[in-house]
Every structure is written in structure tokens, then in C-alpha cells.
N, C-alpha and C positions, 0 to 999 in steps of 0.2 A: 504495499499500499504505500502511496506517495504520501510525502510529508508537506503541510503548507506553513510557511513563516507567518507569526502573527506579531503585531505590533500592540503596545497599550495605548488605547485611545482616550480612556479617562475614567472615573468612578462616579456613578449617579446613586442617588438617593432612592431606593425602592419607594413606590407611590403604593404597592400593594402588599408588602410585609413590613411591619414595625420593626425598627432596628436593623434592617437588612440593605445591603448595597448592592448593586449591579455592576460588576467589573467589565468593562467594554474592550473586547480585542478584536483589531481590525487585521486583516490577511494584508500581508506586505504588498502583494500584487493583484489585488482585485476591490471590490466595493463591499463584500460581505463583512458582517461583524457577527461576533460571537458573544453573547452576554452570559455572563455567570454570576448568579446570586452567592453573595459572601458576606460574612458577618461584619459588625461594626470595627472589632478588633483588627481583623484582618484587612479590611478597608483603610483604616489608620495606618497601618504598619507600611501599605503599599504605597499611599499618598506620601508618607514621609519619605520613603525611599526616592520616589519620582522627584520630591522637592528638595534638592542638593544643599540648598543653603540651611536647611532647618536640620539642626541636630539635636536630638533629644537628650536633657541631661542625664538620663540613666539608659543604658542600653535596652531595647525592646528585644523580645523573645529572638526575632530574626537577625537581630544585630548580634546578639550572643551567639547564635548558630555560625554567624558570618566569621566572629572573632575566634571560635572555637576551631572552625575549618582553615582558617589560614594559620593558626598555630601549629596544626598538624598535617599542612601543606595537602589540603583537601580541597580539589576545584569542582566545582559545579560547572560542567561542560554545555548542558542545555537541559531543557525542561520539554517534556512530550505530554500533552493531553491526549492520552490514547484510548479512552472509553468513555462510553455515555449511557447510563443506566437510570432509567425512571426519572431523568432530568437531573441526574448526578453524575459531576464529570469526575473522572479520575485520572491522575496525573503520575508520570515517574520522573524521578530526578536523576540525570545521568551524571555520575560523580566520577573523578579520577585521582588516583594516589599512587606515586611511584609509577605510574604508566600502567596502572590496573584500574580497569573501568568497573564501575558497580552501578548498578540499577536500583533505586530506593523507592518505594511506592509512597505518595505522599496526597494530601489534600491540595487540589488545585490552586486555593487562595496562598497556602504555604508555600508551594512551589514557584509560584509567581513572585511571593515576596523576597524568596531567596535567590531567584533569576535576576532580577533588577539588582540587588546588591552584589552579585557575581558578575553582572554584565552578561549573562549567558542568554542566548536566543530561546525564544519559545515556540513552540511548533505544535500542530495537530495534524491529525490525518484527514485527507482530502472527504472522506465518507462521514466522518464526524461533522466537518464544516457544511457538506451537502444537507446534511440533516439537521443540524441545530443552527448554521448561519442564516443571518437574515440581512435584508439590504435596508438601510436607514438615510431617510434624508436625500434620496437620489432624486426621486420627482413626487413630492408630496401628492400630487392629483392623482397619479397613477398607484398610490400606496394608501390610499384612504381606508380601504378594507381590511389593512395591516392593523390599524391603530388600537382595537380592542384587545388583539393578541399580544401587542407589543406594548401595553400599558405601562409596564415597568418601566419603560424607556422614555416615555412621552414626557414633556416638558421636566427633565431631571433637575433635580437640585445638585449640581456638581461642584466637587472641590474647586474652588477658585474660578467658578464660573462668571461669565463676563456680567450677567444680569445681576450676581451678587455683590459684585464690585461696583456695579453703577448705584445700587441702592446705599452703600457705604462711602462711595468717593467724596461727598460733599464732607462729611464728618472727618474722613481722613486728610482731605484736602487742607484743612484749618491747622493741622498741626506741622511743624518742622521737622526737617529730615532727621534731627536728632531725637526728637519727641518719639518719632516713628521707630526709630531703632530701638528705643526703651521699650516701646510697647511690643515690638517683636520679642525681645528678650524676655518680658514678663509672660507673653503667650507661650513661648517654649519652655519657660519654666513651670508654667501650670499644665502644659501637656496639651495647651488647645492649638493643636495643629491646623485646624480648619482655619482659624483666626488667623494664626501666623502667617500661613499661606497667603491670605488676602493682604494681611499689612505689607508682606513683601513685595506683593504686585502694586501696592501702592507706592512703596518706596521706589521701584523700579520705573513707575511713570514720572514720578518727580524727578528723578535723577536723570532722565532720558532727555 
């Protein structure tokens, strides 16, 4: 079976499941997207790994695993989403140590959180993407009949979303760069990483 490379498109809040998020993966050479429902902790961990400037004051579980692996020269080479059963995705982490390759089963959310930290590619099999992949925002007029089935992804509240920044832009614009950096540090110390990401984006706008 042929493998399809995936990129992380973003994380959206689920409108149908309280406390759940949808991790959106996009095929590298195509328009299909693969939504995977994950928990709040995993969503936070993935979001932090994607935000390079945000460093938590204490290592998260996936950061600890990365430090442990580095200490013992274990490298994550790639992640493969290899199975889909009753809406649940199963993944494998391909690791290497001393030129010996090992395959470890993992939850997809954990596997992707580690893949980001190791800068490892993410793949799935073509038959899984054919089964679970969807087209989003390609031509709204042609996809009106998909709105009900894709409700989890409609009007998402995404980490660092443009509409969220617009709502808070006025309040952030009144602060100096130094004040924003102080707020950023406080948000990180309080482990409010979503707020930290928004402040970081506001700082980028002011400094541009």
C-alpha cells in the first residue's frame, strides 16, 4: 500500500464534543484533509510544539519523552497512521537507535506530538485517506451537502485564529511591546498557551 505524506494544518475546537479538539492534517500533494478528534491535553501539547517561541516552564509529557530519547540516542524517524477502526485512528512510531529500527504502537495524538518535536514526517496509507479524507473550503457552493457531516469542523475556534486576534487586537494595541512581552511571560508561566499564542501574534504585528 502506498503512503501519503501529511502536514499539520491546524487545531480546531470541536463543536460537537465538549473538551475535544479536531487535529486537521492535510495531504502534502492534494486537497484532502484528515480530521482526527483528540483531547484537550494532546491539543495543547501539539499547539505548544508548533509555537516555537513558547517554552513551558516545566516539561510536558511529550517534552520529557523527547529529552529521554535524546539522552539515549533514540530518534523518531517517522509516524504512520496505519489503521482506522470504528472512527479511531491507530498509529506507529518508527524509531531508530544504533541503526536498529523499532516500531512502537501509539495513540495518533501522542505520535504526532512527538513527530513535531523530532521534526519527523507524518504519513498515512492511501486507503485510509480515501476512506476518511474530506475536501474542505474548495468550493463552498459544491460542498453545501457536506456541512452536516462536517459540523465538527465548521466555523472552528482555532488556536491563534484570525477572528480571535481581531476581537482582541484593540486591547493588545493599547499596550507597549514591553508590556506585551510581560503579558506573554505571565501567560506562559500560567500555562495559558492559547493566550500566549495570541499575544505572540500581536507582538509580531507590532514589530513588523
